[in-house]
C-alpha positions as CSV (number, residue, x, y, z in Angstrom):
1,M,4.0,-26.6,160.2
2,R,4.2,-23.2,158.4
3,L,2.1,-24.3,155.4
4,R,-0.5,-26.3,157.3
5,G,-3.2,-23.7,157.2
6,P,-2.9,-22.7,153.5
7,V,-2.6,-26.3,152.5
8,L,-5.7,-27.1,154.4
9,V,-7.5,-24.4,152.5
10,F,-6.1,-25.7,149.2
11,L,-7.3,-29.3,150.1
12,A,-10.8,-28.0,150.8
13,D,-10.8,-26.1,147.5
14,A,-9.5,-29.2,145.8
15,L,-12.7,-31.0,146.6
16,V,-14.0,-29.3,143.4
17,L,-12.0,-31.9,141.5
18,P,-13.7,-35.2,142.7
19,V,-17.0,-33.5,143.6
20,G,-17.1,-31.4,140.5
21,L,-16.0,-34.1,138.1
22,M,-18.5,-36.5,139.6
23,T,-21.3,-33.9,139.1
24,V,-20.2,-33.2,135.6
25,V,-20.1,-36.9,134.6
26,L,-23.5,-37.7,136.1
27,L,-25.2,-34.6,134.8
28,S,-23.8,-35.2,131.3
29,R,-25.1,-38.8,131.3
30,L,-28.5,-37.7,132.6
31,W,-29.0,-34.7,130.4
32,G,-26.8,-34.9,127.3
33,P,-24.8,-32.1,125.6
34,A,-27.8,-29.7,124.9
35,D,-29.1,-29.4,128.5
36,Y,-25.7,-29.4,129.9
37,G,-24.8,-26.5,127.6
38,L,-27.7,-24.5,128.9
39,Y,-26.6,-25.2,132.5
40,G,-23.0,-24.3,131.6
41,L,-24.1,-20.9,130.2
42,V,-26.1,-20.0,133.3
43,V,-23.2,-20.9,135.5
44,S,-20.7,-19.0,133.4
45,I,-22.7,-15.8,133.4
46,T,-23.6,-15.9,137.1
47,L,-20.0,-16.9,138.2
48,W,-18.6,-13.9,136.2
49,L,-20.9,-11.6,138.0
50,E,-20.0,-13.2,141.3
51,W,-16.3,-12.5,140.6
52,L,-17.2,-8.9,139.9
53,V,-18.9,-8.7,143.3
54,V,-16.0,-10.1,145.2
55,A,-13.4,-8.3,143.1
56,L,-14.4,-4.8,144.2
57,F,-13.4,-5.3,147.8
58,G,-11.5,-8.6,147.6
59,G,-7.8,-7.8,147.3
60,V,-7.8,-4.4,148.9
61,G,-10.1,-5.6,151.7
62,L,-7.7,-8.4,152.5
63,Q,-4.8,-6.0,152.8
64,M,-6.9,-3.7,155.0
65,M,-7.7,-6.5,157.4
66,A,-4.2,-7.9,157.3
67,R,-2.8,-4.6,158.7
68,D,-4.9,-5.2,161.9
69,P,-6.6,-8.6,162.0
70,E,-8.5,-7.7,165.2
71,A,-10.1,-4.4,163.8
72,E,-13.8,-5.1,164.0
73,D,-14.8,-1.8,162.3
74,V,-12.8,-2.8,159.1
75,A,-14.4,-6.2,159.1
76,N,-17.9,-4.7,159.5
77,F,-17.3,-2.2,156.7
78,L,-16.1,-4.9,154.3
79,L,-19.0,-7.3,155.0
80,Q,-21.6,-4.6,154.7
81,S,-20.0,-3.2,151.5
82,N,-19.7,-6.7,149.9
83,L,-23.3,-7.4,150.7
84,A,-24.5,-4.1,149.3
85,V,-22.6,-4.6,146.0
86,G,-24.0,-8.2,145.8
87,I,-27.5,-7.0,146.2
88,G,-27.0,-4.4,143.5
89,A,-25.6,-7.0,141.2
90,G,-28.4,-9.4,141.8
91,V,-31.0,-6.7,141.0
92,L,-29.1,-5.7,137.9
93,L,-29.0,-9.3,136.7
94,A,-32.8,-9.7,137.3
95,V,-33.6,-6.5,135.4
96,A,-31.2,-7.3,132.5
97,A,-32.1,-10.9,132.1
98,P,-35.2,-10.2,129.8
99,L,-32.9,-8.0,127.6
100,L,-30.0,-10.5,127.4
101,A,-31.7,-13.9,126.8
102,A,-34.9,-15.7,125.8
103,E,-36.6,-18.5,127.7
104,P,-35.5,-20.7,129.4
105,L,-32.2,-18.9,129.9
106,R,-34.0,-15.8,131.2
107,S,-35.8,-17.6,134.0
108,L,-32.7,-19.5,135.0
109,L,-30.7,-16.2,135.4
110,W,-33.5,-14.9,137.6
111,L,-33.3,-18.1,139.7
112,A,-29.5,-17.7,140.1
113,A,-29.6,-14.0,141.0
114,P,-29.8,-14.5,144.8
115,M,-26.4,-16.2,144.8
116,L,-24.7,-12.8,144.1
117,P,-25.4,-11.1,147.5
118,L,-24.6,-14.4,149.2
119,A,-21.3,-14.6,147.3
120,G,-20.4,-11.1,148.5
121,A,-21.0,-11.9,152.1
122,G,-19.2,-15.2,151.8
123,Q,-16.1,-13.5,150.4
124,A,-15.9,-11.0,153.2
125,L,-16.2,-13.7,155.8
126,R,-13.7,-15.9,154.1
127,S,-11.2,-13.1,154.0
128,R,-11.8,-12.4,157.7
129,L,-11.1,-16.0,158.5
130,I,-7.8,-16.0,156.5
131,V,-6.4,-12.9,158.3
132,L,-7.5,-14.4,161.7
133,E,-5.7,-17.6,160.6
134,K,-8.8,-19.7,161.2
135,F,-7.9,-21.8,158.2
136,A,-9.9,-24.9,159.3
137,V,-13.1,-23.0,159.5
138,R,-12.6,-21.4,156.1
139,A,-11.8,-24.8,154.6
140,G,-14.8,-26.3,156.3
141,G,-17.2,-23.7,154.9
142,V,-15.9,-24.1,151.3
143,A,-16.1,-27.9,151.6
144,L,-19.7,-27.7,153.0
145,K,-20.8,-25.4,150.1
146,M,-19.3,-27.7,147.4
147,L,-20.7,-30.9,148.8
148,L,-24.2,-29.4,149.3
149,R,-24.1,-27.9,145.8
150,A,-23.0,-31.2,144.2
151,L,-25.1,-33.6,146.2
152,G,-28.2,-31.4,146.1
153,T,-27.8,-30.9,142.3
154,L,-27.5,-34.6,141.7
155,G,-30.4,-35.4,144.0
156,V,-32.8,-33.0,142.4
157,V,-31.7,-34.0,138.9
158,Y,-32.0,-37.7,139.7
159,W,-35.6,-37.0,140.8
160,D,-36.4,-35.3,137.5
161,G,-35.8,-31.8,138.8
162,G,-34.1,-30.7,135.6
163,V,-31.9,-27.7,134.9
164,F,-34.1,-25.3,137.0
165,A,-33.7,-27.4,140.2
166,A,-30.0,-27.8,139.6
167,V,-29.5,-24.0,139.3
168,A,-31.5,-23.4,142.5
169,M,-28.9,-25.3,144.5
170,F,-26.3,-22.6,143.9
171,P,-28.0,-19.9,146.1
172,I,-29.1,-22.5,148.6
173,A,-25.5,-23.8,149.1
174,G,-24.3,-20.2,149.3
175,L,-26.7,-19.4,152.1
176,L,-25.7,-22.4,154.1
177,E,-22.0,-21.4,153.7
178,V,-22.7,-17.9,155.1
179,V,-24.7,-19.4,158.0
180,F,-21.8,-21.7,158.8
181,Y,-19.3,-18.9,158.9
182,R,-21.5,-16.9,161.2
183,F,-21.0,-19.4,164.0
184,W,-17.3,-18.5,164.0
185,V,-17.1,-14.8,162.9
186,H,-19.5,-12.4,164.4
187,T,-19.0,-9.5,162.0
188,R,-22.0,-7.1,162.1
189,W,-24.5,-6.9,159.2
190,W,-25.1,-3.2,159.9
191,G,-23.5,-0.5,162.0
192,G,-20.1,-0.6,163.7
193,R,-18.2,0.8,160.7
194,G,-16.6,3.8,162.4
195,D,-15.0,6.1,160.0
196,V,-13.4,3.3,157.8
197,R,-13.1,4.3,154.1
198,L,-12.0,2.3,151.2
199,P,-9.1,3.6,149.1
200,R,-10.7,4.4,145.8
201,G,-7.7,4.0,143.6
202,P,-6.7,0.5,144.6
203,A,-10.4,-0.7,144.8
204,A,-11.1,0.4,141.3
205,A,-7.8,-1.2,140.1
206,Y,-8.7,-4.5,141.7
207,L,-12.2,-4.4,140.1
208,V,-10.8,-3.7,136.7
209,Y,-8.2,-6.5,137.0
210,L,-10.5,-9.3,138.3
211,G,-13.4,-8.2,136.2
212,A,-11.3,-8.3,133.0
213,Q,-9.7,-11.6,134.0
214,R,-12.9,-13.4,134.7
215,L,-14.5,-12.0,131.6
216,A,-11.6,-13.3,129.5
217,E,-12.2,-16.7,131.1
218,R,-15.9,-16.8,130.0
219,L,-15.5,-15.3,126.6
220,D,-15.0,-18.5,124.7
221,L,-18.2,-20.2,126.0
222,L,-20.3,-17.0,125.5
223,L,-19.0,-16.3,122.0
224,L,-19.6,-19.9,120.9
225,R,-23.3,-19.4,121.7
226,A,-23.4,-15.8,120.4
227,F,-22.1,-17.0,117.0
228,G,-24.9,-19.5,116.8
229,F,-23.1,-22.7,117.5
230,P,-25.5,-25.5,118.6
231,M,-26.2,-25.8,122.4
232,A,-24.8,-29.3,122.2
233,E,-21.4,-28.0,121.1
234,V,-21.5,-25.4,123.9
235,G,-22.2,-28.3,126.3
236,M,-19.2,-30.3,125.1
237,Y,-17.0,-27.2,125.5
238,A,-18.4,-26.6,129.0
239,A,-17.7,-30.3,129.9
240,A,-14.1,-29.9,128.7
241,Q,-13.7,-26.8,130.8
242,N,-14.7,-28.8,133.9
243,V,-12.2,-31.5,133.1
244,A,-9.6,-28.7,132.9
245,L,-10.4,-27.5,136.4
246,P,-7.4,-29.1,138.2
247,S,-5.0,-26.8,136.4
248,S,-6.7,-23.5,137.3
249,L,-7.7,-24.6,140.8
250,V,-4.1,-24.1,142.1
251,G,-4.1,-20.4,141.3
252,N,-7.5,-19.7,142.6
253,S,-7.0,-21.6,145.8
254,F,-3.6,-20.0,146.8
255,A,-4.1,-16.5,145.4
256,S,-5.5,-14.9,148.6
257,T,-2.9,-16.6,150.9
258,V,-0.1,-15.6,148.6
259,Q,-1.3,-12.0,148.4
260,A,-1.5,-11.7,152.2
261,R,1.9,-13.3,152.8
262,V,3.6,-11.1,150.2
263,H,2.0,-8.0,151.7
264,K,3.2,-8.9,155.2
265,A,6.7,-9.9,154.1
266,A,9.5,-8.2,156.1
267,N,11.2,-6.7,153.1
268,R,11.1,-6.6,149.3
269,E,13.6,-9.5,149.0
270,A,11.4,-11.7,151.1
271,A,8.3,-10.7,149.2
272,L,9.9,-11.5,145.8
273,R,11.1,-14.9,147.1
274,A,7.5,-15.7,148.1
275,A,6.3,-14.5,144.7
276,W,8.7,-16.8,142.8
277,R,7.8,-19.7,144.9
278,A,4.2,-19.0,144.1
279,L,5.0,-19.1,140.4
280,A,6.6,-22.5,140.8
281,V,3.4,-23.7,142.5
282,G,1.4,-22.4,139.6
283,M,3.4,-24.4,137.1
284,S,3.2,-27.6,139.2
285,T,0.2,-28.9,137.2
286,L,2.0,-28.9,133.9
287,P,2.2,-32.8,133.7
288,G,-1.7,-32.8,133.5
289,P,-2.0,-31.3,130.0
290,L,1.0,-33.3,128.8
291,V,-0.7,-36.6,129.8
292,A,-4.0,-35.3,128.3
293,F,-2.5,-35.1,124.8
294,F,-2.3,-38.9,124.8
295,L,-5.1,-40.1,127.0
296,A,-7.9,-37.6,126.4
297,D,-10.0,-39.9,124.1
298,P,-10.2,-42.9,126.4
299,L,-10.7,-40.7,129.5
300,V,-13.6,-38.7,127.9
301,A,-15.2,-41.9,126.6
302,L,-15.0,-43.4,130.1
303,A,-16.4,-40.3,131.8
304,Y,-19.0,-38.9,129.5
305,G,-19.9,-41.6,127.0
306,P,-20.2,-41.5,123.3
307,R,-22.5,-38.4,123.2
308,F,-19.5,-36.2,124.4
309,S,-16.9,-37.5,121.9
310,G,-16.2,-34.0,120.7
311,T,-15.0,-33.0,124.1
312,A,-11.7,-35.0,123.8
313,V,-9.9,-32.7,121.4
314,L,-10.6,-29.7,123.7
315,V,-9.2,-31.2,127.0
316,A,-5.5,-30.8,126.4
317,P,-5.4,-27.1,125.3
318,L,-7.8,-26.2,128.1
319,L,-5.7,-28.0,130.7
320,L,-2.6,-26.3,129.5
321,A,-4.5,-23.0,129.6
322,G,-5.5,-23.7,133.2
323,T,-1.8,-24.2,134.2
324,L,-0.8,-21.0,132.5
325,Q,-3.8,-19.1,134.0
326,A,-2.9,-20.4,137.5
327,T,0.6,-19.1,137.0
328,S,-0.7,-15.7,135.9
329,T,-3.1,-15.5,138.8
330,L,-0.4,-16.2,141.4
331,A,1.9,-13.7,139.7
332,N,-0.7,-11.0,139.8
333,A,-1.7,-11.9,143.4
334,S,2.0,-11.4,144.3
335,L,2.2,-8.1,142.5
336,Q,-1.0,-6.8,144.2
337,G,0.4,-7.9,147.6
338,M,3.5,-5.7,146.9
339,G,1.3,-2.7,145.8
340,Y,1.4,-2.9,142.0
341,V,-2.3,-2.8,141.5
342,R,-2.2,-0.6,138.4
343,W,0.2,-3.0,136.7
344,T,-2.2,-5.9,137.2
345,S,-5.2,-3.8,136.1
346,A,-3.4,-2.9,132.8
347,L,-2.4,-6.6,132.3
348,G,-6.0,-7.7,132.9
349,V,-7.5,-5.2,130.4
350,A,-4.8,-6.1,127.8
351,Q,-5.6,-9.8,128.2
352,V,-9.4,-9.4,127.7
353,I,-8.9,-7.1,124.7
354,V,-6.4,-9.5,123.0
355,T,-8.6,-12.5,123.8
356,A,-11.8,-10.9,122.5
357,V,-10.2,-9.8,119.3
358,A,-8.6,-13.2,118.7
359,M,-11.7,-15.1,119.4
360,L,-13.9,-12.9,117.2
361,V,-11.6,-13.8,114.4
362,V,-11.0,-17.5,115.2
363,I,-14.3,-18.8,116.5
364,P,-16.4,-18.3,113.3
365,R,-13.7,-20.2,111.4
366,A,-12.5,-22.9,113.8
367,G,-15.3,-23.2,116.3
368,A,-14.7,-24.8,119.7
369,V,-11.2,-26.1,118.9
370,G,-10.1,-22.6,117.8
371,A,-11.6,-21.1,121.0
372,A,-9.7,-23.6,123.2
373,W,-6.3,-22.9,121.5
374,T,-6.9,-19.2,121.5
375,W,-7.6,-19.2,125.2
376,C,-4.4,-21.3,125.7
377,A,-2.3,-18.7,123.8
378,S,-3.9,-15.8,125.7
379,T,-3.1,-17.4,129.1
380,G,0.5,-18.1,128.0
381,L,1.0,-14.4,127.1
382,A,-0.5,-13.4,130.5
383,A,1.7,-15.7,132.4
384,A,4.8,-14.5,130.6
385,A,3.8,-10.9,131.2
386,G,3.2,-11.5,134.9
387,A,6.6,-13.1,135.4
388,W,8.2,-10.2,133.6
389,L,6.4,-7.7,135.8
390,L,7.7,-9.6,138.9
391,W,11.2,-9.3,137.6
392,R,10.6,-5.5,137.0
393,A,9.2,-5.2,140.6
394,K,12.7,-5.8,141.9
395,Y,13.7,-2.4,140.6
396,T,10.4,-0.4,140.8
397,E,8.4,1.0,143.7
398,G,4.7,-0.2,144.0
399,V,2.0,1.8,142.3
């Protein structure tokens, strides 16, 4: 079947739903909102940096490999470049942690820093597997990482390991994922790069877009803490974000595959047809937030217990935001596949500016609820802008 490989990748990524929700539920009951809020802050900061690492060579690297999937020099160059950027980001986080946070957040950021070079290497190897159409291996590696991260976290927390032990599972799981991929892809850690060079313009544009997009996704949680809201309220917001994962998962899972297929389309009409189908996939999770408007209270009470009662009011807007963000992500992946990297960079910068200004105004007055609805409005505007740019792409050459 034509979609067998991409669907297999999606199903592997979809493990984040049962595995992630199980982890969230059990951690929330073992820790309570305050400790879970601390854990959520560490994860938000390190995941944003991880996305910056993979963004620099992510989209343009996938296009470079898609032109010649068997080119070993390109694969070697991208793996080594991703690893170098990841090491630099890890060192930067370790040096900046004392300036950004007090204990225990500072030590937790140090502990999480090794996941950044591992994330860079993992991204390069996953992209290589996609262009070689080894979808089963790519799916298996992602599933292995998720299961190890979740089961290891729950294990160490159950045995009184606390937040520190839980954070340590992130680099451990990332290391095992990279080791797994190395059995199937023998890309070289050094040498063998030939005279491959990265196009500077597109690489910078991809970094701007994904860096801005991921920063916009983390602003709500970070600003809640920056404005002095209690760690317990931050924990409830982080728990609601995890419940909202099903909506955004669709966009993140299919983005690389959509970008590669649009890029390899025979002509512009075929590329646009693939892009509009991707938008329909992004909107496919719309029933989730509609149901959440009516069932959020009993679902949150069943999953988290009475200590997380404040989470219920946040679930519906964050689920709807996830659906709109998935649609925006797939629209931008399609645009990038057709060569419109500057368009998507401008859209990403505009989204983070609008989101930041709105949240700076709303959060001090409306707290977590205001942050959730502000993020929902921001993603709605981004999805509409992405769809409009796709319509414009029918008449404009890629830039």
